[in-house]
N, C-alpha and C positions, 0 to 999 in steps of 0.2 A: 589558548585562544579560544574566544566567547564565540558557540555561533549558535541560531537561534533554528526550533526545527517550528515551523509554521504549522502544529499539530497540537490542540487538548487534548487528543487521541489519548487513554492511556497507554492502553494495549500498545500500540505505531513506539511510543517513547519506550514503551517499559526494553521492547526488543531493540530498540533500535543504542540504546544507552548500553545496551548489553555486546555491539556487537565496535563502539568505539573505541579511540584508543583513550589512555588518560588526559592526555595531553588537550582535549577538546571535551571544553564543558559546555553542556548537550543543552540549552533555555526552550521550554514550551512558550505557547502564545502566552497563558497566565504571569510567565516568571518575567514575562516585560508588559503585560496589565493592558493587553491584550484579551477582551471579550466581546467582542462582534462576530461574527459569522463573517468569515471571508468567500465573497462572494466565487461561485464555482457554477459559472455559466460558460466556460469553452462547450467548444464540439470534440474534443480526443480527449484524450486523457493527460497525452501532454501540456495540454493549454488549459488544461485545470493548476495542473504544474506546477506551472510560470504565471500563472494569475498568481495567487498561491501565495510568490516566495514575491513579487513583483512588487503585492499590498504591503508584506511584513518591511521592506527594504524603505518603499517610496515612502510609505510610513509611519514607518519609528525607525530608518540609514542600520541598518541590523544587517550585518552579514549572515544571511539566511538560505533554506533548503527547505525544497518540502515538495508533498507527495503526491499524485493523484497510483491511484490503484483500479484496476479492474477485474474482472472475472468472463474473457468472452468466454460464452456456449458452442462451436460449433452448430449444433440441429436448431439451435437459434436465430442464426445469420448474424453470432460474436455478440447477442445479448445476455446480458444487461450491459456491459460493456460498460464505458464515462458512468450510465447511470445505477452502478455495481449498488451504490452507497441507497441510495432510492426506490430498490427495484419493486419494492411493494408502498412505495410510500414515501411524503418526504418525513414520513417521523424515521427514518434510518430503522428498524429496525431490523438486525441483525436476522432472527425467527423467523420477522413473515418474511424478508427474502430467500431464507432459506425453503419454508413455507412453499413458495411464489415457483420456485424456482426447480424444486423436486415433484409438483403439479404440471408445471409449462412438461417439465420430459417425461408425467408418464407415457408410457406404454414406445416409452421413443426407445431402440436400441444405439443410439450411438449418444456414446455419452463424453464424445472426446472436447475437452475443453483444457482455456489457458489458463493462470494470471499474472498478468501482466504491471510491472510497477515504474514508475518514470518516476525521476528526480530532478529536481530544476533544480541548480546556485547558484543564488546570486553572491558573485565574490570578486570584492576588491572591483568593483564596475565593472563585471566578467560577467555573463548567464553558461552555463553547461549543463551540461544536461546529462541522466544514466537512466538505461533503461535495463532490467531484471523480466524476462519470457523466462515462466515452468509450464511445461506443459503435461495434462494429467488427461483425468476423466473426473465427471460427477458422478458419486457413489449413490446408490440406489435408498442409500438411508444415512441417517447421521452418526455418524465411529467417533468419540474422542471425549476429551472437554479440555482441555488445551485450544489457548490465540484466540482466534475473532475472528467474524468476521461470517463470511463460505468456509471457512478450515476445517469443519466437521462433516462435508460435500466434498472434499476433492482432495485425491489422490495424483500424488503425482506421480508422473510415468517412472518403473522400474523399482515402486515400493512398494508394499503389502497392503501399509493405512495413510493415513488421510493427515493431512497439516498439524489437526488437531490432538494428534498422537505424539503426535513428536515432542520431544524436548525444547526446552528455547533452544540450545547447543544446536543443537539436529536443524530444524529453523532456523535459523540466520544462518546453517550451513549452506540450504536447499530452497531453498523460498525464491520466491520474485521481489519480496526487499529486499530478500537477504545478498540474493547477487548485486542488487544495485548499492546497497548500502555498501557495498564491498571494493566500488569497483571508483562510488564516492572520495571510500578512504583511503583510495592506494591515487587518488588526481589530489587526494589534501596533502599526501605525504610529499605528493615531491613541491607540494606550495612553502616550502619548507626553504 
């Protein structure tokens, strides 16, 4: 089965391909010739995932899924949340985002945070949502060179390391995206 993932983020594609069973052929936006930026104008993570999936299904006619992820920091009233990728500006630079986050938390003992991924899949005319959440905390400084985004400063509950210090297998098993993808895979298996 061919399934389009509404992303050109190579890191996300790598993580998801790693988890999907071999009978699902994952296509990126580049693979289907979609080079435009898909609008992410919703006020919620769920809304952005649905917008992206709907855009591809309506414009290209594919079964498709899309995700949106937000880092929600308790001391910042849930920010950056839906604006996580653009927290430090429209250039969507991960280092700038981390720098801003660490600066905003300077002197704050409350480092509690959670990562939330929502996947929206459009399959055979229906839409379904899957949510993965991981609670944790923001570290004082970066650690690790794997992963992407906020991974070097997010330490999940119960682990002594950040997401950027985990292997691909460990992250697939433990991360917010990994949890949402597993729900998607379980759902897809029931569609056969």
